[in-house]
C-alpha beads as a LAMMPS data file, in Angstrom:
LAMMPS data file: protein, C-alpha beads

243 atoms
242 bonds

1 atom types
1 bond types

-500.0 500.0 xlo xhi
-500.0 500.0 ylo yhi
-500.0 500.0 zlo zhi

Masses

1 110.0

Atoms # bond

1 1 1 395.895 135.257 132.856
2 1 1 399.177 133.423 133.264
3 1 1 399.961 131.464 136.489
4 1 1 403.390 131.180 137.406
5 1 1 403.687 134.430 135.591
6 1 1 406.893 135.819 137.511
7 1 1 408.934 132.784 136.765
8 1 1 411.236 132.555 133.852
9 1 1 408.946 131.034 131.593
10 1 1 405.798 132.644 132.831
11 1 1 407.443 136.058 132.416
12 1 1 408.400 135.458 128.912
13 1 1 404.781 134.312 128.141
14 1 1 403.404 137.362 129.781
15 1 1 405.704 139.592 127.680
16 1 1 404.884 138.102 124.309
17 1 1 401.050 138.142 125.271
18 1 1 401.307 141.757 126.078
19 1 1 403.418 142.291 122.751
20 1 1 400.292 141.008 120.677
21 1 1 397.862 143.080 122.569
22 1 1 396.406 141.190 125.375
23 1 1 395.904 142.716 128.809
24 1 1 397.621 140.278 131.128
25 1 1 396.951 139.183 134.648
26 1 1 400.181 137.884 136.261
27 1 1 399.485 135.302 138.833
28 1 1 402.375 134.124 141.098
29 1 1 403.019 132.846 144.483
30 1 1 405.165 135.890 144.992
31 1 1 402.841 138.896 144.873
32 1 1 405.639 141.411 144.791
33 1 1 407.422 139.809 141.686
34 1 1 403.969 139.288 139.896
35 1 1 403.277 143.049 140.291
36 1 1 406.765 143.819 139.049
37 1 1 406.492 141.654 135.986
38 1 1 402.983 143.263 135.256
39 1 1 404.460 146.753 135.576
40 1 1 407.241 146.015 133.206
41 1 1 404.759 145.008 130.407
42 1 1 403.787 147.387 127.809
43 1 1 400.636 149.343 128.458
44 1 1 399.142 150.154 131.684
45 1 1 396.169 148.013 132.425
46 1 1 398.047 144.718 133.404
47 1 1 397.896 143.537 137.014
48 1 1 399.818 141.157 139.224
49 1 1 398.347 139.160 142.052
50 1 1 399.761 136.840 144.648
51 1 1 397.974 133.504 144.674
52 1 1 398.851 129.914 145.614
53 1 1 397.278 127.893 142.995
54 1 1 397.058 124.794 145.015
55 1 1 394.673 126.533 147.382
56 1 1 391.275 125.716 145.869
57 1 1 388.917 128.089 147.688
58 1 1 391.493 131.061 147.220
59 1 1 391.721 130.309 143.452
60 1 1 387.970 130.455 143.151
61 1 1 387.458 133.770 145.150
62 1 1 390.592 135.389 143.835
63 1 1 389.826 134.712 140.180
64 1 1 386.169 135.638 140.522
65 1 1 387.315 138.913 141.812
66 1 1 389.726 139.434 138.850
67 1 1 386.852 138.794 136.387
68 1 1 384.590 141.131 138.334
69 1 1 387.228 143.917 138.002
70 1 1 388.751 143.521 134.683
71 1 1 386.231 141.390 132.672
72 1 1 386.138 137.782 131.660
73 1 1 389.317 135.665 131.144
74 1 1 389.595 134.854 127.511
75 1 1 392.922 132.985 127.768
76 1 1 394.206 130.925 130.682
77 1 1 397.835 129.726 130.648
78 1 1 398.913 127.399 133.362
79 1 1 402.682 127.691 133.839
80 1 1 402.962 127.448 137.687
81 1 1 405.061 124.380 138.530
82 1 1 407.778 123.191 141.093
83 1 1 410.138 120.255 141.244
84 1 1 413.343 118.856 143.006
85 1 1 415.331 115.943 141.811
86 1 1 414.700 113.138 144.279
87 1 1 414.897 109.278 143.637
88 1 1 411.374 107.780 144.162
89 1 1 412.674 105.525 146.869
90 1 1 413.939 108.469 148.743
91 1 1 410.803 110.521 148.502
92 1 1 408.293 111.092 151.098
93 1 1 404.306 111.367 150.872
94 1 1 404.662 114.986 151.797
95 1 1 407.022 115.681 148.749
96 1 1 404.508 113.782 146.655
97 1 1 401.508 116.020 147.957
98 1 1 403.704 119.232 147.343
99 1 1 404.522 118.187 143.668
100 1 1 400.975 117.180 142.888
101 1 1 399.430 120.078 144.444
102 1 1 401.386 122.722 142.504
103 1 1 401.678 120.939 139.200
104 1 1 398.415 119.075 138.750
105 1 1 395.866 120.326 141.420
106 1 1 396.724 123.971 140.569
107 1 1 395.736 123.301 136.910
108 1 1 392.620 121.748 138.060
109 1 1 391.724 124.606 140.467
110 1 1 392.367 127.427 137.773
111 1 1 390.604 125.521 134.963
112 1 1 387.557 124.776 137.281
113 1 1 387.316 128.453 138.214
114 1 1 387.661 129.805 134.691
115 1 1 386.042 127.190 132.349
116 1 1 382.235 127.749 133.269
117 1 1 382.574 131.525 131.991
118 1 1 384.192 130.114 128.963
119 1 1 381.400 127.632 128.178
120 1 1 378.835 130.478 128.772
121 1 1 380.609 132.766 126.303
122 1 1 381.234 130.054 123.775
123 1 1 384.843 130.776 123.467
124 1 1 388.245 130.514 125.206
125 1 1 391.673 129.214 125.078
126 1 1 393.497 127.173 127.563
127 1 1 397.169 126.302 127.525
128 1 1 398.830 124.269 130.151
129 1 1 402.611 123.846 130.369
130 1 1 403.629 120.222 131.274
131 1 1 406.965 118.635 130.436
132 1 1 408.679 116.303 128.078
133 1 1 409.304 114.376 131.261
134 1 1 405.582 113.272 131.204
135 1 1 405.983 112.045 127.801
136 1 1 409.193 109.869 128.009
137 1 1 409.914 109.812 131.912
138 1 1 412.754 111.208 133.617
139 1 1 414.953 109.845 136.236
140 1 1 414.829 111.638 139.735
141 1 1 411.520 113.201 138.588
142 1 1 409.051 110.420 138.951
143 1 1 406.457 112.298 140.914
144 1 1 406.789 115.404 138.616
145 1 1 406.613 113.442 135.511
146 1 1 403.483 111.754 136.889
147 1 1 401.782 114.874 137.680
148 1 1 402.575 116.601 134.346
149 1 1 401.283 113.352 132.597
150 1 1 398.068 113.875 134.525
151 1 1 397.897 117.463 133.240
152 1 1 398.262 116.120 129.729
153 1 1 395.482 113.449 130.083
154 1 1 393.324 115.902 131.878
155 1 1 393.744 118.518 129.249
156 1 1 392.860 116.086 126.428
157 1 1 389.797 114.975 128.210
158 1 1 388.613 118.611 128.875
159 1 1 389.385 119.415 125.350
160 1 1 386.846 116.804 124.075
161 1 1 384.145 118.140 126.599
162 1 1 384.314 121.682 125.643
163 1 1 385.239 121.655 121.819
164 1 1 381.489 122.130 120.992
165 1 1 381.736 125.430 122.830
166 1 1 384.512 126.710 120.732
167 1 1 387.065 126.404 123.446
168 1 1 390.576 124.950 122.824
169 1 1 392.663 123.197 125.351
170 1 1 396.286 122.505 124.418
171 1 1 399.552 121.529 126.289
172 1 1 403.247 122.605 125.761
173 1 1 405.899 120.287 126.801
174 1 1 409.223 122.000 127.219
175 1 1 412.436 119.842 127.132
176 1 1 415.124 121.013 129.615
177 1 1 415.070 124.780 129.827
178 1 1 417.785 127.180 131.223
179 1 1 415.861 128.603 134.167
180 1 1 416.768 129.428 137.872
181 1 1 414.747 126.426 138.776
182 1 1 416.590 123.798 136.936
183 1 1 419.827 125.307 137.899
184 1 1 418.914 125.262 141.521
185 1 1 417.873 121.504 141.091
186 1 1 421.198 120.758 139.639
187 1 1 423.125 122.627 142.241
188 1 1 421.304 120.587 144.751
189 1 1 422.752 117.435 143.145
190 1 1 426.092 118.713 143.798
191 1 1 426.902 118.570 139.991
192 1 1 425.698 121.943 138.806
193 1 1 427.203 122.690 135.478
194 1 1 428.343 118.909 134.788
195 1 1 424.649 117.958 135.019
196 1 1 423.576 120.811 132.802
197 1 1 426.258 119.925 130.090
198 1 1 425.102 116.239 130.274
199 1 1 421.551 117.388 129.455
200 1 1 422.944 119.755 126.728
201 1 1 424.772 116.727 124.938
202 1 1 421.424 114.806 125.000
203 1 1 419.687 117.431 123.026
204 1 1 420.191 117.085 119.180
205 1 1 420.279 121.061 118.924
206 1 1 422.979 120.873 121.662
207 1 1 421.668 123.610 123.905
208 1 1 418.979 124.000 126.522
209 1 1 415.810 125.842 125.634
210 1 1 415.275 129.339 126.899
211 1 1 412.097 130.783 128.094
212 1 1 411.920 132.628 124.892
213 1 1 411.964 129.384 122.843
214 1 1 409.010 128.124 124.803
215 1 1 406.734 131.353 124.985
216 1 1 405.915 131.548 121.238
217 1 1 404.328 128.106 121.108
218 1 1 402.094 128.914 123.933
219 1 1 401.169 132.258 122.498
220 1 1 400.351 130.771 119.091
221 1 1 398.014 128.040 120.744
222 1 1 396.259 131.013 122.546
223 1 1 395.804 132.781 119.298
224 1 1 393.063 133.169 116.756
225 1 1 395.275 131.327 114.280
226 1 1 394.948 128.099 116.529
227 1 1 391.154 127.945 116.613
228 1 1 391.077 124.579 115.191
229 1 1 393.800 122.957 117.114
230 1 1 392.751 121.251 120.486
231 1 1 393.652 118.468 122.486
232 1 1 397.220 118.539 121.259
233 1 1 400.605 118.157 123.153
234 1 1 403.508 120.227 121.570
235 1 1 407.038 119.490 122.689
236 1 1 409.506 122.475 122.553
237 1 1 412.742 120.296 123.223
238 1 1 415.149 120.914 120.462
239 1 1 414.533 117.517 119.130
240 1 1 415.141 115.685 122.307
241 1 1 411.695 113.757 122.168
242 1 1 411.092 113.246 118.424
243 1 1 409.487 109.882 118.601

Bonds

1 1 1 2
2 1 2 3
3 1 3 4
4 1 4 5
5 1 5 6
6 1 6 7
7 1 7 8
8 1 8 9
9 1 9 10
10 1 10 11
11 1 11 12
12 1 12 13
13 1 13 14
14 1 14 15
15 1 15 16
16 1 16 17
17 1 17 18
18 1 18 19
19 1 19 20
20 1 20 21
21 1 21 22
22 1 22 23
23 1 23 24
24 1 24 25
25 1 25 26
26 1 26 27
27 1 27 28
28 1 28 29
29 1 29 30
30 1 30 31
31 1 31 32
32 1 32 33
33 1 33 34
34 1 34 35
35 1 35 36
36 1 36 37
37 1 37 38
38 1 38 39
39 1 39 40
40 1 40 41
41 1 41 42
42 1 42 43
43 1 43 44
44 1 44 45
45 1 45 46
46 1 46 47
47 1 47 48
48 1 48 49
49 1 49 50
50 1 50 51
51 1 51 52
52 1 52 53
53 1 53 54
54 1 54 55
55 1 55 56
56 1 56 57
57 1 57 58
58 1 58 59
59 1 59 60
60 1 60 61
61 1 61 62
62 1 62 63
63 1 63 64
64 1 64 65
65 1 65 66
66 1 66 67
67 1 67 68
68 1 68 69
69 1 69 70
70 1 70 71
71 1 71 72
72 1 72 73
73 1 73 74
74 1 74 75
75 1 75 76
76 1 76 77
77 1 77 78
78 1 78 79
79 1 79 80
80 1 80 81
81 1 81 82
82 1 82 83
83 1 83 84
84 1 84 85
85 1 85 86
86 1 86 87
87 1 87 88
88 1 88 89
89 1 89 90
90 1 90 91
91 1 91 92
92 1 92 93
93 1 93 94
94 1 94 95
95 1 95 96
96 1 96 97
97 1 97 98
98 1 98 99
99 1 99 100
100 1 100 101
101 1 101 102
102 1 102 103
103 1 103 104
104 1 104 105
105 1 105 106
106 1 106 107
107 1 107 108
108 1 108 109
109 1 109 110
110 1 110 111
111 1 111 112
112 1 112 113
113 1 113 114
114 1 114 115
115 1 115 116
116 1 116 117
117 1 117 118
118 1 118 119
119 1 119 120
120 1 120 121
121 1 121 122
122 1 122 123
123 1 123 124
124 1 124 125
125 1 125 126
126 1 126 127
127 1 127 128
128 1 128 129
129 1 129 130
130 1 130 131
131 1 131 132
132 1 132 133
133 1 133 134
134 1 134 135
135 1 135 136
136 1 136 137
137 1 137 138
138 1 138 139
139 1 139 140
140 1 140 141
141 1 141 142
142 1 142 143
143 1 143 144
144 1 144 145
145 1 145 146
146 1 146 147
147 1 147 148
148 1 148 149
149 1 149 150
150 1 150 151
151 1 151 152
152 1 152 153
153 1 153 154
154 1 154 155
155 1 155 156
156 1 156 157
157 1 157 158
158 1 158 159
159 1 159 160
160 1 160 161
161 1 161 162
162 1 162 163
163 1 163 164
164 1 164 165
165 1 165 166
166 1 166 167
167 1 167 168
168 1 168 169
169 1 169 170
170 1 170 171
171 1 171 172
172 1 172 173
173 1 173 174
174 1 174 175
175 1 175 176
176 1 176 177
177 1 177 178
178 1 178 179
179 1 179 180
180 1 180 181
181 1 181 182
182 1 182 183
183 1 183 184
184 1 184 185
185 1 185 186
186 1 186 187
187 1 187 188
188 1 188 189
189 1 189 190
190 1 190 191
191 1 191 192
192 1 192 193
193 1 193 194
194 1 194 195
195 1 195 196
196 1 196 197
197 1 197 198
198 1 198 199
199 1 199 200
200 1 200 201
201 1 201 202
202 1 202 203
203 1 203 204
204 1 204 205
205 1 205 206
206 1 206 207
207 1 207 208
208 1 208 209
209 1 209 210
210 1 210 211
211 1 211 212
212 1 212 213
213 1 213 214
214 1 214 215
215 1 215 216
216 1 216 217
217 1 217 218
218 1 218 219
219 1 219 220
220 1 220 221
221 1 221 222
222 1 222 223
223 1 223 224
224 1 224 225
225 1 225 226
226 1 226 227
227 1 227 228
228 1 228 229
229 1 229 230
230 1 230 231
231 1 231 232
232 1 232 233
233 1 233 234
234 1 234 235
235 1 235 236
236 1 236 237
237 1 237 238
238 1 238 239
239 1 239 240
240 1 240 241
241 1 241 242
242 1 242 243
C-alpha cells in the first residue's frame, strides 16, 4: 500500500514495487489518478483508491475494507505529502493544520490502521517518506520540516515498539526532487527556474533528484533483504546532507 501513490515519487515507488512482484494498492487524494497509476502497473491485481489520509475515520474504514477484499497489507509506504514556501511569520494556524494533517497525521492514521494486523502476523514493513528539511532545517518550510521531523521521531519510536514482532519501520529523506510539487512551489515564489538552479548548485552531485532516484531506497527497505534494518533514516540527496 502506497499513499500519495499518484504523485511523482509515489508513482515511481508503485512501479518499482510492482516490478519486484508486489500487488500494489495505490492510495491518493485523487481517486481517478490513483486508478490510472494502478492500471498502468504490470499485472492485473493492482487497485487504486481515493482517500484523504488526514481523515482518521475514513482511513480506518477504507483500509479495513481493502484488507478484507485483498488480504493483509504486508508493506505500508507513506509518501503522501504537501507543502508551500511560506515564511513562518507570514503563516497562519490554518496553514499549520493543513501541513501537519497531511504530512504527519496522515502517517499516524495509516500506521495506526495497519500496524495491529502486522503485529498479529508477526511481520511487516513500514517505510515513510520524510525530507532532508527535517534533518537540517529549510528556510520557508518551517512547518513542513517540523512535521517531517515528527515523522522521523515517530518512526524511530514505533520501530522500538514493534521490533520484537519482526516488523521494521524506516524513513527515507529525499533531498530536493524534481517533481511538479516543487516546481509549483518555486513558481509561487516568482523565481521559478532561478530558485531550482540555486538548489541544484547546493547539491554536490549538481542535479536535483528524480523520483526514480528515491524509489529504489524505499523498495529496498521494504524488501526481505532489509529484515535487520529498522529505526533508520536514509537520505537520498546527492550528498546535500552528508553530516
